[in-house]
C-alpha positions as CSV (number, residue, x, y, z in Angstrom):
1,M,32.3,14.9,-52.6
2,S,31.2,15.1,-56.3
3,L,28.5,12.5,-55.7
4,L,27.2,14.6,-52.8
5,R,27.1,17.7,-54.9
6,R,25.1,15.9,-57.6
7,R,22.6,14.8,-55.0
8,K,22.2,18.3,-53.7
9,Q,21.7,20.0,-57.1
10,P,18.0,19.0,-57.6
11,Q,17.2,20.6,-54.2
12,Q,18.4,24.0,-55.4
13,E,15.7,26.7,-55.6
14,Q,14.4,27.2,-59.2
15,P,13.8,30.8,-60.6
16,P,10.2,31.7,-60.7
17,P,8.4,31.5,-64.1
18,P,7.4,34.7,-65.9
19,S,3.9,35.9,-65.4
20,D,1.5,36.4,-68.3
21,G,0.7,39.7,-69.8
22,N,-2.3,40.3,-67.6
23,G,-0.2,40.0,-64.6
24,S,-2.2,37.0,-63.5
25,D,-0.4,34.5,-61.5
26,H,-3.1,32.1,-60.6
27,D,-1.6,29.5,-62.8
28,D,1.7,29.9,-61.0
29,N,-0.1,29.5,-57.7
30,D,-1.8,26.4,-58.9
31,K,1.5,25.0,-60.0
32,G,3.0,26.0,-56.6
33,K,0.6,23.8,-54.9
34,G,2.4,20.7,-56.1
35,P,5.7,21.4,-54.6
36,S,4.1,22.6,-51.3
37,S,2.1,19.5,-50.9
38,S,5.1,17.3,-51.6
39,S,7.3,19.1,-49.0
40,A,4.8,18.5,-46.2
41,P,5.9,14.9,-45.6
42,A,9.5,16.1,-45.6
43,S,8.7,18.6,-42.9
44,K,7.0,16.0,-40.8
45,E,10.0,13.7,-41.2
46,A,12.3,16.5,-40.0
47,T,10.1,17.1,-37.0
48,R,10.2,13.4,-36.1
49,R,13.9,13.4,-36.4
50,T,14.2,16.4,-34.1
51,K,12.0,14.8,-31.5
52,A,14.0,11.6,-31.7
53,K,17.1,13.4,-30.6
54,W,15.6,14.0,-27.1
55,S,17.2,11.1,-25.1
56,C,16.8,9.9,-21.5
57,V,20.0,11.8,-20.7
58,D,18.3,15.0,-21.7
59,S,15.3,14.0,-19.4
60,C,17.7,13.3,-16.5
61,C,19.5,16.6,-17.0
62,W,16.2,18.4,-17.1
63,L,15.0,16.7,-13.9
64,V,18.2,17.5,-12.1
65,G,18.0,21.1,-13.3
66,V,14.4,21.4,-12.0
67,V,15.3,19.8,-8.6
68,C,18.4,22.0,-8.2
69,S,16.4,25.2,-9.2
70,A,13.6,24.3,-6.7
71,W,16.2,23.6,-4.0
72,W,18.0,26.9,-4.5
73,L,14.7,28.7,-4.6
74,L,13.5,27.1,-1.3
75,L,17.0,27.7,0.3
76,F,16.8,31.4,-0.8
77,L,13.3,31.8,0.6
78,Y,14.3,30.0,3.9
79,N,17.3,32.3,4.4
80,A,15.2,35.4,3.4
81,M,12.4,34.7,5.8
82,P,12.4,36.3,9.3
83,A,13.9,34.2,12.1
84,S,10.6,34.2,13.9
85,F,8.6,32.9,10.9
86,P,9.0,29.1,11.6
87,Q,7.9,29.6,15.2
88,Y,5.0,31.7,14.0
89,V,3.8,28.9,11.7
90,T,4.3,26.3,14.4
91,E,2.3,28.3,16.9
92,A,-0.4,29.0,14.4
93,I,-0.9,25.2,14.0
94,T,-0.1,23.9,17.5
95,G,-0.8,26.9,19.6
96,P,1.6,29.0,21.7
97,L,4.8,27.2,22.6
98,P,6.0,27.0,26.2
99,D,9.2,28.9,27.2
100,P,12.3,26.7,27.1
101,P,13.2,25.5,30.6
102,G,16.2,27.9,30.8
103,V,14.0,30.9,30.1
104,K,11.3,29.8,32.5
105,L,13.8,29.2,35.4
106,Q,15.7,32.4,34.7
107,K,12.4,34.2,35.2
108,E,12.0,32.4,38.5
109,G,15.4,33.8,39.6
110,L,17.5,30.6,39.3
111,R,21.2,31.2,38.7
112,V,24.3,29.1,38.2
113,K,25.5,27.4,41.4
114,H,27.0,23.9,41.1
115,P,29.4,23.2,38.2
116,V,28.2,20.5,35.9
117,V,30.1,17.6,34.3
118,F,28.7,15.8,31.3
119,V,29.7,12.1,30.7
120,P,28.7,11.0,27.2
121,G,27.8,7.6,26.0
122,I,28.4,5.9,22.7
123,V,26.3,8.0,20.4
124,T,27.2,11.2,22.3
125,G,31.0,11.0,22.2
126,G,33.0,12.1,19.1
127,L,36.2,10.5,17.9
128,E,38.8,11.9,15.6
129,L,41.8,10.5,13.7
130,W,45.3,11.4,14.7
131,E,47.3,8.7,12.8
132,G,46.2,6.3,10.2
133,H,47.0,4.1,7.2
134,H,47.4,5.2,3.6
135,C,43.7,4.8,2.8
136,A,42.9,7.5,5.5
137,E,45.1,10.1,3.8
138,G,43.7,13.6,4.4
139,L,41.7,12.7,7.4
140,F,44.0,14.0,10.1
141,R,41.9,15.3,13.0
142,K,38.7,14.6,11.0
143,R,35.9,13.0,12.9
144,L,35.4,9.3,12.3
145,W,32.5,9.2,14.8
146,G,30.0,12.0,15.5
147,G,30.4,14.2,12.4
148,T,29.1,14.3,8.9
149,F,30.2,10.7,8.2
150,G,30.8,11.8,4.6
151,D,34.1,10.0,4.5
152,V,32.5,6.8,5.7
153,Y,30.5,6.6,2.5
154,K,33.6,7.2,0.4
155,R,35.8,4.6,2.0
156,P,33.7,2.3,4.3
157,L,36.2,-0.5,4.7
158,C,38.9,2.0,5.6
159,W,36.6,3.5,8.2
160,V,35.9,0.0,9.7
161,E,39.7,-0.7,9.8
162,H,40.4,2.6,11.7
163,M,37.4,2.3,14.1
164,S,38.5,-1.2,15.1
165,L,40.8,-2.0,18.0
166,D,43.4,-4.7,18.3
167,N,41.6,-8.0,18.8
168,E,44.2,-9.2,21.3
169,T,45.0,-6.2,23.4
170,G,41.8,-4.1,23.1
171,L,44.0,-1.1,22.4
172,D,45.2,0.7,19.2
173,K,46.2,-1.2,16.2
174,S,49.7,-0.6,14.8
175,G,49.9,2.6,13.0
176,I,46.4,3.9,14.0
177,R,45.5,6.5,16.6
178,V,41.8,7.5,17.1
179,R,41.2,9.8,20.0
180,P,38.2,11.4,21.7
181,V,37.2,15.0,20.7
182,T,37.6,17.3,23.6
183,G,35.5,20.2,24.8
184,L,31.7,20.8,24.8
185,V,31.8,20.6,21.0
186,A,32.7,16.9,21.3
187,A,29.1,15.9,22.0
188,D,26.7,18.8,21.5
189,Y,25.6,17.3,18.1
190,F,26.1,13.8,16.8
191,V,25.7,14.9,13.2
192,P,24.7,18.4,12.0
193,G,21.1,19.0,12.9
194,Y,20.9,16.0,15.3
195,F,21.4,17.4,18.8
196,V,22.6,15.4,21.8
197,W,23.9,17.7,24.6
198,A,23.3,21.0,22.7
199,V,19.8,21.7,24.0
200,L,20.7,21.0,27.7
201,I,23.9,23.1,27.4
202,A,21.9,26.0,25.8
203,N,19.3,25.9,28.6
204,L,22.0,25.9,31.3
205,A,23.5,28.9,29.6
206,R,20.2,30.8,30.1
207,I,20.8,30.8,33.9
208,G,24.5,31.8,33.6
209,Y,26.5,28.6,32.8
210,E,29.5,28.8,30.6
211,E,32.7,27.0,29.8
212,K,34.2,27.7,33.2
213,T,31.3,26.0,35.0
214,M,30.8,23.1,32.5
215,Y,33.1,20.2,31.6
216,M,32.6,17.5,29.0
217,A,34.3,14.4,30.3
218,A,35.2,13.0,26.8
219,Y,36.7,9.5,26.6
220,D,37.2,6.8,24.0
221,W,34.1,4.8,24.6
222,R,35.4,1.9,22.5
223,L,38.0,1.0,25.2
224,S,37.4,-0.9,28.4
225,F,36.9,1.6,31.2
226,Q,40.2,0.9,32.9
227,N,42.1,1.0,29.5
228,T,41.0,4.6,29.1
229,E,43.3,5.4,32.0
230,V,46.0,3.1,30.7
231,R,46.2,4.7,27.3
232,D,44.9,8.2,27.7
233,Q,44.9,8.9,31.5
234,T,41.2,9.9,31.1
235,L,40.2,9.0,34.6
236,S,43.0,11.1,36.0
237,R,41.9,14.0,33.8
238,I,38.3,13.8,35.0
239,K,39.5,13.7,38.6
240,S,41.7,16.8,38.1
241,N,39.0,18.7,36.2
242,I,36.4,18.0,38.9
243,E,38.8,19.2,41.6
244,L,39.5,22.3,39.5
245,L,35.8,23.1,39.0
246,V,35.1,22.8,42.8
247,A,38.1,25.0,43.7
248,T,37.3,27.7,41.2
249,N,33.6,27.9,41.9
250,G,33.5,28.7,45.6
251,G,33.8,25.1,46.8
252,N,30.4,24.2,45.3
253,R,30.4,20.5,44.6
254,V,29.8,19.3,41.0
255,V,26.6,17.8,39.5
256,V,27.6,14.9,37.2
257,I,25.3,14.1,34.3
258,P,26.2,10.8,32.6
259,H,24.1,9.5,29.7
260,S,23.7,5.8,28.5
261,M,27.0,3.9,28.8
262,G,28.5,7.0,30.5
263,V,26.5,5.9,33.5
264,L,28.5,2.7,33.8
265,Y,31.7,4.6,33.1
266,F,31.2,7.1,35.9
267,L,30.2,4.2,38.2
268,H,33.6,2.8,37.5
269,F,35.2,6.2,38.0
270,M,33.7,6.6,41.5
271,K,35.4,3.4,42.6
272,W,38.6,4.2,40.8
273,V,39.0,7.7,42.2
274,E,38.9,6.5,45.8
275,A,40.9,3.3,45.3
276,P,44.7,3.4,46.2
277,P,47.2,3.5,43.3
278,P,48.4,1.9,41.1
279,M,45.0,0.5,40.3
280,G,43.0,3.5,41.5
281,G,43.3,7.3,41.6
282,G,44.3,7.6,45.3
283,G,41.7,10.2,46.1
284,G,40.8,8.6,49.5
285,P,37.5,7.3,50.9
286,N,35.9,10.7,51.2
287,W,36.7,12.1,47.7
288,C,33.2,11.7,46.3
289,E,31.6,13.2,49.4
290,K,33.8,16.2,49.1
291,H,33.4,16.8,45.3
292,I,30.1,15.4,44.1
293,K,26.7,17.0,45.0
294,A,24.6,14.7,42.8
295,V,24.9,12.1,40.0
296,V,22.0,12.6,37.5
297,N,22.0,9.4,35.4
298,I,20.1,9.7,32.1
299,G,19.0,6.4,30.4
300,G,21.4,4.4,32.5
301,P,21.8,0.7,31.6
302,F,22.9,-0.2,35.2
303,L,22.1,-3.9,34.7
304,G,22.9,-4.1,31.0
305,V,20.7,-4.4,28.0
306,P,19.4,-7.4,26.0
307,K,20.3,-5.4,22.9
308,A,24.0,-5.9,23.6
309,V,23.4,-9.7,23.4
310,A,21.9,-9.5,20.0
311,G,24.6,-7.1,18.9
312,L,27.5,-9.4,20.0
313,F,25.7,-12.6,18.9
314,S,24.6,-11.7,15.4
315,S,25.4,-8.0,14.9
316,E,21.7,-7.2,14.9
317,A,19.0,-5.3,16.7
318,K,15.3,-5.1,15.9
319,D,15.6,-2.5,13.1
320,V,18.6,-4.2,11.6
321,A,16.9,-7.5,11.6
322,V,13.9,-6.1,9.7
323,A,16.1,-4.4,7.2
324,R,18.0,-7.6,6.7
325,A,14.8,-9.5,6.0
326,I,13.6,-6.9,3.5
327,A,16.9,-6.6,1.6
328,P,19.2,-9.5,2.6
329,D,21.4,-9.1,-0.5
330,V,22.4,-5.6,0.7
331,L,23.5,-6.4,4.3
332,D,24.7,-10.0,3.6
333,S,27.0,-9.2,0.6
334,D,30.2,-7.4,-0.1
335,F,28.8,-5.6,-3.2
336,L,30.9,-2.4,-3.7
337,G,32.6,-3.0,-0.4
338,L,29.6,-2.0,1.7
339,Q,29.8,-2.3,5.5
340,T,27.9,-5.5,5.8
341,L,27.0,-7.1,9.1
342,R,30.1,-9.3,8.9
343,H,32.3,-6.2,8.7
344,L,30.4,-4.5,11.5
345,M,30.7,-7.6,13.7
346,R,34.5,-7.7,13.1
347,M,34.6,-4.1,14.2
348,T,32.3,-4.1,17.2
349,R,33.7,-7.3,18.7
350,T,37.0,-5.4,19.2
351,W,35.2,-2.7,21.3
352,D,35.5,-3.9,24.8
353,S,33.1,-1.3,26.1
354,T,30.2,-3.2,24.4
355,M,30.8,-6.1,26.9
356,S,30.0,-3.7,29.8
357,M,26.4,-3.8,28.7
358,I,25.8,-7.5,28.8
359,P,22.9,-8.2,31.2
360,K,24.2,-8.4,34.8
361,G,22.7,-10.4,37.7
362,G,21.8,-13.5,35.9
363,D,18.4,-15.2,36.4
364,T,17.9,-13.5,39.8
365,I,17.4,-10.2,38.0
366,W,16.3,-11.0,34.5
367,G,14.2,-14.2,35.2
368,G,14.5,-17.8,34.3
369,L,12.8,-20.1,31.8
370,D,9.4,-19.7,33.4
371,W,9.4,-16.3,35.1
372,S,10.5,-12.8,34.9
373,P,9.9,-9.6,36.9
374,E,7.8,-8.2,34.1
375,D,5.3,-11.1,34.1
376,G,1.9,-9.8,33.2
377,F,3.1,-6.7,31.3
378,E,1.0,-5.8,28.3
379,C,2.3,-3.8,25.3
380,K,-1.0,-1.9,25.1
381,A,-2.8,-0.5,28.2
382,K,-6.1,-2.3,28.9
383,K,-9.3,-0.3,28.9
384,Q,-10.9,-2.5,31.5
385,K,-9.4,-4.7,34.2
386,D,-10.7,-7.4,36.5
387,N,-7.7,-8.4,38.7
388,D,-5.1,-9.5,36.2
389,T,-7.5,-10.6,33.6
390,E,-8.5,-8.6,30.5
391,V,-12.3,-8.1,30.1
392,S,-13.8,-8.1,26.6
393,S,-17.3,-8.6,25.3
394,D,-18.7,-11.4,23.2
395,I,-21.1,-11.0,20.3
396,N,-24.1,-10.9,22.8
397,G,-22.5,-8.1,24.8
398,E,-21.7,-10.2,27.8
399,N,-18.4,-9.9,29.5
400,V,-15.9,-12.7,28.8
401,E,-12.7,-13.1,30.6
402,V,-9.6,-13.5,28.4
403,E,-6.4,-14.6,30.1
404,P,-3.4,-12.7,28.8
405,K,-0.9,-14.9,27.0
406,P,2.2,-15.2,29.2
407,I,5.5,-14.0,27.9
408,N,8.7,-15.7,28.9
409,Y,10.9,-12.7,29.0
410,G,13.5,-14.7,31.0
411,R,14.4,-16.6,27.8
412,L,16.6,-13.9,26.3
413,V,17.3,-16.0,23.3
414,S,15.0,-18.8,22.0
415,F,15.6,-20.8,18.9
416,G,12.1,-20.9,17.4
417,K,8.8,-19.3,18.4
418,D,7.5,-22.6,19.6
419,V,10.5,-22.8,22.0
420,A,9.8,-19.2,23.2
421,E,6.2,-20.1,24.1
422,A,6.4,-23.7,25.3
423,P,6.5,-24.7,29.0
424,S,10.0,-25.4,30.1
425,S,9.1,-29.0,30.9
426,E,8.4,-29.6,27.2
427,I,11.7,-28.3,25.9
428,E,14.3,-30.9,25.2
429,R,17.7,-29.2,25.5
430,I,21.0,-30.7,24.6
431,E,23.9,-29.2,26.6
432,F,26.2,-27.1,24.4
433,R,29.0,-26.4,27.0
434,G,31.9,-28.5,26.1
435,A,30.5,-29.5,22.7
436,V,33.1,-30.4,20.1
437,K,33.6,-27.7,17.5
438,G,34.4,-29.1,14.1
439,N,33.9,-29.3,10.4
440,N,35.6,-25.9,9.9
441,I,33.2,-24.2,7.5
442,A,35.8,-21.5,6.6
443,H,38.7,-23.9,6.2
444,S,39.0,-23.3,2.4
445,N,38.7,-19.6,2.4
446,S,41.3,-17.7,4.4
447,S,39.6,-14.3,3.6
448,C,36.7,-15.4,6.0
449,R,39.1,-15.2,8.9
450,D,39.6,-11.5,8.4
451,I,35.8,-10.7,8.2
452,W,34.1,-13.4,10.2
453,T,35.9,-13.0,13.5
454,E,35.6,-16.2,15.5
455,Y,32.7,-17.9,13.8
456,H,35.1,-19.5,11.3
457,E,36.3,-21.6,14.2
458,L,32.9,-22.7,15.4
459,G,32.2,-25.3,12.7
460,W,28.9,-27.1,12.0
461,G,29.2,-29.1,15.2
462,G,29.4,-25.9,17.3
463,I,26.5,-24.2,15.4
464,K,24.2,-27.2,15.9
465,A,25.1,-27.4,19.5
466,V,24.1,-23.8,20.0
467,A,20.7,-24.3,18.3
468,D,20.0,-27.6,20.1
469,Y,20.2,-25.9,23.6
470,K,17.0,-24.1,22.5
471,A,16.6,-21.4,25.2
472,Y,19.1,-19.2,26.9
473,T,18.5,-17.1,30.1
474,A,20.8,-14.3,31.4
475,S,23.0,-16.8,33.2
476,S,23.5,-19.1,30.2
477,I,24.0,-16.1,27.9
478,I,27.4,-15.6,29.4
479,D,28.4,-19.2,28.6
480,L,27.0,-18.9,25.2
481,L,29.1,-15.8,24.3
482,H,32.2,-17.6,25.8
483,F,31.4,-20.5,23.4
484,V,30.9,-18.6,20.2
485,A,33.5,-15.9,20.8
486,P,36.0,-17.2,23.3
487,R,38.8,-14.7,22.5
488,M,36.5,-11.7,22.8
489,M,35.1,-12.9,26.1
490,Q,38.5,-13.8,27.4
491,R,39.6,-10.3,26.8
492,G,36.4,-8.8,28.2
493,S,36.5,-11.0,31.3
494,V,39.6,-9.1,32.4
495,H,37.6,-5.9,32.6
496,F,34.0,-6.8,33.4
497,S,31.9,-9.1,35.5
498,Y,28.2,-10.0,35.4
499,G,27.4,-11.7,38.7
500,I,26.0,-10.8,42.1
501,A,28.4,-10.5,45.1
502,D,27.8,-12.8,48.0
503,Y,30.2,-10.9,50.3
504,L,31.2,-7.4,49.2
505,D,34.0,-7.2,51.7
506,D,35.8,-10.0,49.9
507,P,39.2,-8.5,48.8
508,K,38.6,-9.8,45.2
509,Y,36.0,-7.0,44.7
510,Q,38.7,-4.4,45.0
511,H,39.7,-5.4,41.4
512,Y,38.5,-2.9,38.7
513,K,36.7,-5.6,36.7
514,Y,33.8,-5.4,39.3
515,W,33.6,-1.6,39.5
516,S,31.0,-1.0,36.8
517,N,28.7,-3.7,38.1
518,P,26.4,-2.2,40.7
519,L,25.7,-5.7,42.0
520,E,29.3,-6.4,42.8
521,T,30.5,-3.1,44.3
522,K,29.5,-0.6,46.9
523,L,28.6,3.1,46.4
524,P,31.1,5.6,47.9
525,K,30.7,6.6,51.5
526,A,28.9,9.8,50.6
527,P,25.7,10.2,52.5
528,D,25.2,13.8,51.2
529,M,25.6,12.7,47.6
530,E,22.3,12.1,45.8
531,I,21.8,9.7,42.9
532,F,19.0,10.1,40.3
533,S,17.9,7.6,37.7
534,M,16.1,9.5,34.9
535,Y,14.8,7.7,31.9
536,G,11.9,7.5,29.4
537,V,9.0,5.0,29.6
538,G,6.2,4.1,27.4
539,I,8.2,2.9,24.3
540,P,8.3,-0.8,23.3
541,T,11.9,-1.8,24.1
542,E,13.8,-5.0,23.1
543,R,13.8,-7.6,25.9
544,A,14.1,-11.0,24.4
545,Y,14.7,-12.6,20.9
546,V,13.5,-15.4,18.7
547,Y,16.4,-16.8,16.6
548,K,16.9,-19.2,13.8
549,L,19.8,-20.7,11.9
550,A,20.7,-18.6,8.8
551,P,20.9,-20.0,5.3
552,Q,24.4,-21.4,4.6
553,A,26.7,-19.2,2.7
554,E,30.4,-18.4,2.5
555,C,31.7,-16.4,5.5
556,Y,28.2,-15.9,6.8
557,I,26.9,-15.2,10.4
558,P,25.2,-18.5,11.2
559,F,22.5,-17.1,13.5
560,R,19.9,-14.4,12.9
561,I,16.7,-13.0,14.4
562,D,13.6,-14.7,13.0
563,T,11.7,-11.7,11.7
564,S,8.8,-14.0,10.7
565,A,7.9,-14.7,14.4
566,E,4.9,-12.5,15.1
567,G,2.5,-12.4,18.0
568,G,-0.6,-12.6,15.9
569,D,-2.3,-9.3,16.7
570,E,-1.4,-5.6,16.9
571,N,-1.3,-5.7,20.7
572,S,1.2,-8.5,20.9
573,C,4.6,-7.9,22.5
574,L,6.2,-10.1,19.9
575,K,7.1,-8.1,16.8
576,G,9.5,-9.3,14.1
577,G,11.2,-11.9,16.3
578,V,11.7,-9.5,19.2
579,Y,9.8,-9.5,22.5
580,L,9.2,-6.0,23.7
581,A,8.8,-4.6,27.2
582,D,8.5,-1.1,28.7
583,G,11.5,1.2,28.4
584,D,13.1,4.0,26.4
585,E,13.6,2.1,23.1
586,T,17.1,0.9,24.1
587,V,17.2,0.3,27.9
588,P,14.3,-1.6,29.6
589,V,12.8,-0.1,32.7
590,L,14.1,-3.0,34.8
591,S,17.8,-2.1,34.0
592,A,17.4,1.7,34.3
593,G,15.3,1.8,37.4
594,Y,16.0,-1.2,39.7
595,M,19.0,0.0,41.5
596,C,17.5,3.4,42.5
597,A,14.1,1.9,43.2
598,K,15.4,-0.9,45.4
599,G,19.0,-2.0,45.1
600,W,20.3,1.3,46.5
601,R,17.2,2.5,48.2
602,G,18.0,3.3,51.9
603,K,21.0,1.6,53.6
604,T,21.7,-1.6,51.8
605,R,24.9,-3.6,51.3
606,F,25.3,-1.9,48.0
607,N,24.8,1.5,49.5
608,P,26.2,1.3,53.0
609,A,26.3,5.1,53.5
610,G,22.6,5.5,52.6
611,S,23.0,8.0,49.8
612,K,19.5,9.1,48.8
613,T,18.2,7.7,45.5
614,Y,15.4,8.9,43.3
615,V,13.6,7.5,40.2
616,R,12.4,10.1,37.7
617,E,10.5,8.7,34.8
618,Y,9.3,10.7,31.8
619,S,6.3,9.3,29.9
620,H,7.0,9.3,26.2
621,S,4.9,11.6,24.0
622,P,6.0,11.8,20.4
623,P,5.8,15.1,18.5
624,S,2.3,15.8,17.1
625,T,3.6,17.5,13.9
626,L,6.8,17.5,11.9
627,L,7.2,21.1,12.9
628,E,8.1,20.0,16.4
629,G,11.2,18.2,15.3
630,R,12.1,15.4,17.7
631,G,9.6,16.8,20.3
632,T,10.0,18.3,23.7
633,Q,8.3,15.4,25.6
634,S,10.1,12.5,24.1
635,G,11.2,9.6,26.3
636,A,13.4,8.0,23.6
637,H,16.9,7.0,24.7
638,V,18.7,9.9,22.9
639,D,15.8,12.3,22.1
640,I,15.1,12.6,25.9
641,M,18.1,14.9,26.0
642,G,15.7,17.5,24.5
643,N,12.8,16.7,27.0
644,F,11.8,20.0,28.6
645,A,10.7,18.3,31.9
646,L,14.0,16.5,32.2
647,I,16.0,19.6,31.4
648,E,14.1,21.6,34.0
649,D,14.8,18.9,36.7
650,I,18.5,19.0,35.9
651,I,18.7,22.8,36.0
652,R,17.0,22.9,39.3
653,I,19.4,20.3,40.7
654,A,22.4,22.3,39.3
655,A,21.0,25.5,40.8
656,G,20.9,23.8,44.3
657,A,17.6,21.9,44.6
658,T,17.6,18.5,46.3
659,G,15.7,15.5,45.1
660,E,12.8,16.1,47.5
661,E,12.6,19.7,46.4
662,I,12.0,18.7,42.7
663,G,9.3,16.3,43.8
664,G,11.0,13.1,44.8
665,D,10.1,10.0,42.8
666,Q,8.1,10.4,39.6
667,V,7.0,7.0,38.3
668,Y,4.7,5.9,35.5
669,S,5.9,2.3,35.1
670,D,5.6,-0.8,37.4
671,I,9.3,-0.6,38.4
672,F,8.5,-0.8,42.1
673,K,6.2,-3.7,41.6
674,W,8.8,-5.5,39.4
675,S,11.6,-4.8,41.9
676,E,9.7,-6.5,44.7
677,K,9.6,-9.7,42.6
678,I,13.4,-9.8,42.5
679,K,14.6,-11.9,45.4
680,L,18.0,-10.3,46.0
681,K,19.7,-10.1,49.4
682,L,20.1,-6.4,50.3
């Protein structure tokens, strides 16, 4: 301390010198210039030291403060503005907005008549936790699906564990109970701000609908359809609620509105409700005729979706494959316990319901190595046509015929772009069925067995056998899945079937495994029940895939979509290893439309009572501005739930209109042309 004091003493301020007799102090001023000039560098040094104290932490805090202040200001202004202001701005830019369908039809005098039953699909059905392990502490009755998903980000592997089912039984794991959320709130929004059924419900309410005339048939969409009855008695609950709705609404039959996988679930229900117990509900052969006025299917995957094949085979779809190619280290690693594709595959392969959407009908419906019903489809409409040939102009202005490049949609999975495009006679295929699986690639790492599902048993021999078969059609896809995931498919084969019935009166088709396949079961004897197939068109939809072997790594998924496979021009149907056809982004037109366009049209062996069927397509039109949100003319698989034209059709049907009264068929695609190419005995 004494040393510090000695250093500070010279810095003490000196008393001013006495002035001269004349009072002149110019000498003092001159002398003062010396110390002043010497203190300037010290002042600059202090300034530099002060500036050096401003660190990156200060900058971050300042930035966070600015962002938060701006956010709170915008939030305050948003809450302070009149409720009509956003609509005023939107109309100023886009012009006057049309009345919502409910308002429009209310003005026309339509009122509530037939009770409505909603049957949600995967995205549209909420699930909540009733019992869980220690890692799920505090999540009792919190949504694990269809909510904020905030807890998913906090504990992702715990979420995967609780959303998974038992890999042997397809039911609950020990100590875990996840159950469907009940009531209309179960599926009005998937996450806050992302509507599902909410817009349709709100418009129905405009003409008088309320809780007593609406019912959400919530079910655990992860389970096989028959297991929803075994575990939760869901099918019995739906039967009882429909009977109650009819009895309390003047005997008016219900209008059922299934969406996505809910279409297959309700198809199963219609067979279950009339079948005798213990396998069925014991409603008798006329139950559907007495209780159902119409079944209005939205985006129905009647014949399955190729997307399900990619999901079960490599846990991918088009968007996931692109993201995986851009950032492989994120999706293919366990950094910070993220939900990688391996964890997702482990989870989704326990969901028996996903196997209900494997393509049905084999090569007869989906095409073979050299043909498909959609042959000739172009991903961009041609400006000029001359028969089936595109007409373009050469440099001299003369018309030149350009043959469109054929697309082999029948090859659902091809290993290599060259295999996807080559004539079948030039493809050398080595049979994979019965190939020896060996060289266990996960033998030394027992942790792979928990993450990697059944691929750890495939071995290098099995992987090579799969790739050497080169090209898979809808028929061989079933065998492929049995080869790479035998336990999963063995469990699924108890509940689902994918063929075409030769003789529907065969007693074996009374088993529930056939009830969700429209090609292996009959519609109910309900001639007064109408069936609608409503879906979007005009969006490129996944139809077939180009695959490759993945780089070898520990516990990896050995197959992946080859995102480098491109068609070569912007009008090509091959994008990022995926062949695209017409559809609603998830379900191809062929699957959504064939049964109502031909398979059930008139009296066929699949529709012996001749129930009337209608195809109602909605051409996709994306929103023109961000102010329109997800749009009112969307044809996308989920966004179509807010399509004004579709909602208007549904409300008219619920208010008593028939299919003919709303205009009959409304078709923009080539579904009738494609249906004629399918040689199926009807």
